[in-house]
N, C-alpha and C positions, 0 to 999 in steps of 0.2 A: 465293220464304219456306215456302211449303210442304213445301218439303223439306229446309230448312230447319231447320225445326219435326222434318220425321222424324227424319233423322240426330239431332240434340237429343234426341228420344223419345228411339232407340233405344242412346248416350249413355248415356244417364241409367238407361235396364234396362238393360245390361252393368251398370255401376258400384255400382248396386243387387246386382245377381246378386252381384260379383265379394264386393261388402262381407258378405253372407251368408252366400257363403260359407267365407269368411278368416273370419270370424265361431267358427263352427261347428267349420270344424278349428282354429282357434288355440285354443278353451278346451275344446278334446276333449284326453281324457287319455295318456298314454303308456303307461299301467300298469292294468290290471280291479283295483280297490280290494280282492279278498284278496288283492291280492302291497304291501299300504299298511302292515301288520304284518307284521315277518322279525323270527327272532335270528337272529348265522353266532354260530360259534365257532372259533377263530383256535389258531395253533400258534405265539405267537409267544415266547420267553424271556422271562420275566416276572417283577417283584420283588415280596411284599407283607412290608414294612417290619416287621411284629409282628402279631402275631393276637389282639389284646384292644382294641386304639385299633385307629377308621376312621376315615378320612376323603374327607371331598364337597364336589363343588363342581360347582357349577351357571355353567354362559355362554352368554347368549345371543351366540352367536360372527357375528355379523353375514354369514356366512357371508363370510370374511375382507376384507373390504370399508374394513375402518376410519369414518372421520366420512364416505368417501365415499356411506356406504349409503341409496339410495332419490335418489340427486341425477343429474343427467342429464347428467355430465363425466366425460370420459372415467377410465376405470381398467387400467389397462393389465398385463401381466403378472404384470409387477417388484414388483405392488404385493402381487397375495397371493402370491410367491412368499414376498418378507419377512415379511408378517402369518403366514405358516405359519410358520415357524422363528423367530420370536420364539413362537406358542404354542404349538410341539414341544418348544423351549428351559424354557419353564417349567412346562411340566407333566409330563415330564424331572423336572426339580428335584421339584417336588410329589408328583412320585411319587401318588397321590389315588388310594385303593381305587376309587371311583366317580365318572364325571365325566357332566354331563345339561348337552345340549346341547340350545341353540333356535336356528332359522333357520340350521341347517348343510345344507349344498350337497351330493347324491351323484352326480349328476351333469348340471349347468345350466350352460348358454353363458353367461351371466352371470359363473363363475369357473373359466373354462378349461378345464369338463368330466375339472376333478378332483373325485375322490370326498374331502372332506374326512374324512371318520368314517374313511373303507381307512385315512387317513394318518395321524392320532393313534394310532389300533388299534394300529399298529404301533411305538408304543411300550411294547407288553406289554401292555394290553388283548385276554384271548382272549375276551370277553365281552360280545358286541352286540346290542343291543336300537335295531331299527329301524324311525320311524313314518314313512309319508310322508303330510307334509299339505300340498305345491302341488304339482298335478301337470299340466302344462299345454304341450302341442304349438308354442304360441309366445302367448306374453306381451310388448303393447302397452305395458310400464311401462320409463321414461320413455317419459309420450307424446311427448315435440320434443327433440329431433331423432331421427327415427327411426333413425339409425345408433345408438343409446343402448338401443335397444330390448330386454329383455332376454333375450328369442327363448324359446328350450324351457328347461323349465326342472323339474328335481325334487330338492324340497329338505323338509326335515325341524324332524322328534327326537330326538336318540336317545340313547341310555345305556350307556354303555363300561362296563363292570364288571371286577375280575379274577374274579373271587367265578360263579357258576354261575348264569346268567339258565334259572328255572323254570318259567315263566310271565309271560306280557307280553298287552295288551289294550292295543285302540287306541280310544277316547272322545270321537266329535265333536260338540264343546258345541254350542252354540243358531250360528248364525248373524245376524247384520241383516239383519232383515225388511224394514229401510225401505231400502236399497240396491236403486239400479233393477239390471233385472237381467243389464243389460249389464257392468257394473261388478261384480256379484255372480259370474257365470260364470268371471271371471278373479280369481275373491279366495279365499286360502288358507283353508282351515279350517283351526278352533281346537280344539286340539287337548286331552286330559287324556292324558298317558301312562301307563299303572300295568304296575311290573315288580316281580314277583318273584325273590325272590332269597335261594341258602341260602344259609348260609356257617354251617360248623359246625354244630349244630344247632341254631340260628335262622333261622326265614325272617322278610326285610326285605323290604318294601315300600318303595319311590320311587312316586311320582308327579309326573314331569314336566310342567309346563303351559308354555302361549302361550297369553294369553289375547285379546280384541280392543284394539286400540289407540284408534282411534277415535270408539266410538260408545261411551259413555258407562254407557247403560240395557241394553246388550248387554250389558259387563264384566259390569255387578253381575247379569244374571242369569248367565252363566257362572260369577264369584267360587260365588253360590252353589250351583251343581252340584258344584265342585270341592269343597265341603267336603260333601256327600253325599260323597262319593266318597273323599274322608276319612276320615269318619263311617264306614262300612263297615267301613273295615281298624284303627283304630286303636285300638279297644278289645281288638282279637285279635295283632297283631302289632305290634312295631316300623317306624314309620313316617314317610315323612317325605316333606311336600309340597312342591314345589319350587320355580324357573322365571323366568320375564318373565311377572308380573300387571300390565304397565303400569299400575301405579295406586301415587300415590306419597301416604303415608301425612298429606302435614303440608296436604293438597288436603282442602279441607268436604268428608264426605262421600265421602271416599274408598271402592273399592267396597274393598279389603284392610283397611278396616279392621275386616270383618265378621271376618274371619280372626285379629285380632290381642285378639280379646274370645276367643276360643273356650275352652275348660275343660280345662285341664293339660297343654297348649298350648306349645312355649316356639318364640321366632321368633329365633333365630340371628343373631350379628353384626347388633343391634340395640336402641337406647334413645333413648327421644324428646329423654333427653343427649346423645347419639352419632350419630349416625345417620347411619356414609356411604352417602356418593349413588354409586349408580352409573350412572346415567346422566348425560352423553351423554360420555365416556369422556376427551375433551380436557379440558372444563371442564365438572365432573358438580353439577347442581346439582339431581337427582330423586332418588328408592329407587325403583326398578321392580322389584328382582329380588331372592328374597327365598329363604331358607329355613326350614318348621318344621318342629317334632316333637314325637311324643307323649313327654310329660316321663314317662309312666309305665316308660315302657319305654325309654328312651333317655337317657344322661348326657350334656351338653353338654360339652365340657372347655374347647375355646377355637376363634376363630375370627376372620376377620377378609377385609376388601376385597382382591383383590390385584391392585395396582394397577402394577408392573412386565409385566402385558403389555399396558400404553399403550393403543395405538390402533390394537391389532389389528383391534379391534370398533367400534359403536361404545359398546358397555357394557360396564361391567368385572366381571368374575365374582367373587366369595364363595367362599371355602373356609371347610367346618366341619369341626371335629372332634370325636367322640363315643364313648361306650363302650355298649353293652348292659348293660340291669341285670340283675341276676338276680332271682331268685323270682318270676316269671312276672311279668315288668313291678313286682312291691313298690319302693316307692322304699324306698331304701337312704339310708348318710349321706354319701355322698360332698358334697365342695363343690365348687362347680360357679366357672369362674374364666372371665375374656375378661367381654364385652359380649350383656347380654341384657336380654330383656324382662321 
């Protein structure tokens, strides 16, 4: 009996050592933090539609996993190839000047190590702002079965532009402090990606965000922080705040309502009467994605929900067409069209 207890004790000790070692190895990053914010310049053939009207898209691309996102089911490479083909065809047709992505993979086992950002950039986007928010050597999610684990992951937020990026800042937002340590060690960083772009004599500021999905109080704190960031720029530059806010305005006390109430701020492709839903892409019932802009500098032309992207992601993208106002942001008599708040 004593021999059995000793053997059992050794086995338990070895298991504990293995689990502790695995925890520290798996939750460790592949890259150093100073590599989490980078800009790149390409040399692809690029066409701009005109020099006065601009277009921007926000898209939680869900790493091209469609409606299988976060589900413990087999995801063949053919699924990702098919979804990539869909988004490439649509982006080529639209030819937007700027695209802001959330949940885009740069090198992840779950998406067969395809750099999705670079594949889309080949359409003619010579300026890339890349911010990493999920960098783990091994992500044991979904928990079961083990064969469905994401494994190595490198993912984040990205801005593709046909105009020069002159500055980028990666801002980590507050984490959920109630999460257990072992959960938090594998969780992604929630970010505000702030990019300045040079367009002729103008400097455009884009703030690309992906806010907390599962903890309301943390999301509220993050929303207040991105309002601070937006206010830092909105009185000086044409500024667009966009992304996945993980908040539906139809929910009582939704954090997104703080943005609805900002002065001199437009809410593109939105109204209380006609509010297109962005999630989920198969049967949309929630509005989680938004494009906000400062009215003193930007004239909203029109915009729409891009349903032709189908189920390449579990989200649907939004498109906004806009112009810069003249006279340093003073209001003019331009008539606005399309859905607006």
